[in-house]
Every structure is written in structure tokens, then in C-alpha cells.
Phi, psi and omega in degrees: 000346179292128178268141179292143179269126178251115177278130179268136183257094178265158175292138181289133177290157177297131187252014184298326181284349182262359179294147183302127176062006184299304183289324180297314180297318179295325177296318177294322176299317181295316179294322175296323177295320177298314180297316181296319181288326174295322176297320178296319178295315180299316179296318179296319179297319179301315182288325177294319178296317178298316180295326180288331180268341187300316182297313181298313181297318181286332176293323179284324182211105181299347177255024185302328182249022172110324181235155180288128180252136182293153182298324180295319180293319178298318180295327180291344179264008183305302177228091184283075181300325179298322179290316180296317180295316181296315181286329174296319176298319178294321179292322177296317178298322179292321177295320175298319178298320177296320179294326175295319179296319177294322177298320178295319178296320177296319179297324179293320176296317180295328179298326178284329184267317181224086189305318182295318178294321178296321179295318178299319180294322177294321178297318179296316178302313184298320181292311184286332182297324179298316179295316180295325179295320178294316179298319178295319178300315181296312182293318180291326177292318177300313179295322179299316179290323177297317179294321180298314181288328176296313180298318179295321181286319184281332185243349183061024171202163176249139184305140177295134179086000178282146181269169173299149185297345182266354185290309180298316176300324178295320177295320175298318181298312179296317178297327179288332181275344180301315177298327177297317178296317181296317178295316179301316178296319179293320179291321178296318180293322178294322178291326178293326181276345182284000000 
């Protein structure tokens, strides 16, 4: 009465989404990216507002920020287009970064429902994210130096404990590349097990 058991040989599904902590870590990376980019936008808005008020405040009182500022320096702050352009570039880069983080979250959902499509989306994310990370580094560094020179010009000093303007953008850059490395490791491991 025993019936023979026939094992069916199906193609193995892509297992990248089933690797330990793979999707969880990427979700945390995406949420961290959203938070970091919102912080970049908030910081840029703060500096644009400071730069827009600096000329008016110093015109009324050359010691508005603690030290006497020369008339030529005050006049150079009348319309700081360089500051506005640099911070606008940083904000655009941050909005692109937020859209990349949302794209990653969508890819993670897709990875659970349609693994092959999710893997393609992760590969696409990984390729474009590197380019976007470099662009964000450039824009955030440009904004950092513009903010640094604005603070130096308007107050004649740099805040104690402030870092060089390229340090925070470098930290953002490294943080932006961690998901690319994680995805690469997960895809390589999935290909090894296939």
C-alpha cells in the first residue's frame, strides 16, 4: 500500500531576503538615512535663516554677534547668494537621499512578495546609491564651507568645538555606503547558496 514518494525538483527561489538580519538591518539603514537627511535639511534651513538675517542685524548693530564687524564684511553679507546656492544644493541632495531610503524600503517589501523583482530593485539601488552618495558628499561639503565662512564673517570667530566643514559630510558619505556594502554581501551570499 505504500505509494512511492516523488520529489519534485523546482527552481530554488532567491533567498537573499531570508538571510539572517538582512532585511531588518536594511530597514534600519533606510530609517537612519531618512533621519540623517532630515537633519541635513534642518541644518541647511538654520544656516540660510542666519545668513538672511546677518546683514540686517549687523547693519543695525555691528556688534550684534559679539565683536565689531567691518562695514565691508557687513556689505558682503547683503545677499549671500553663495550661501543660498550651497544650502539649496545640500537640501536637494538630502531630498534625493530620502527618496533613495524610501526606494530601499519598497525594495524590502517587494523582496518578501516577489524575490526576483526585489533583488533587481536592490541591485539598481546599490548602483545608483554610490553616485548619489558622492553627490551628497560634494553638496554637503560645499554647504559646510559656506556656513563656516558665513559664521567666520558675521561673528569673527568659529564656535569652540566645531569640526572642519568636511567631517560631517564624510560621516554621511560613509553611512550612505554601508547599505551598499550590506546589499553586496547579501547578494553574494545568496548567489553562493544558489
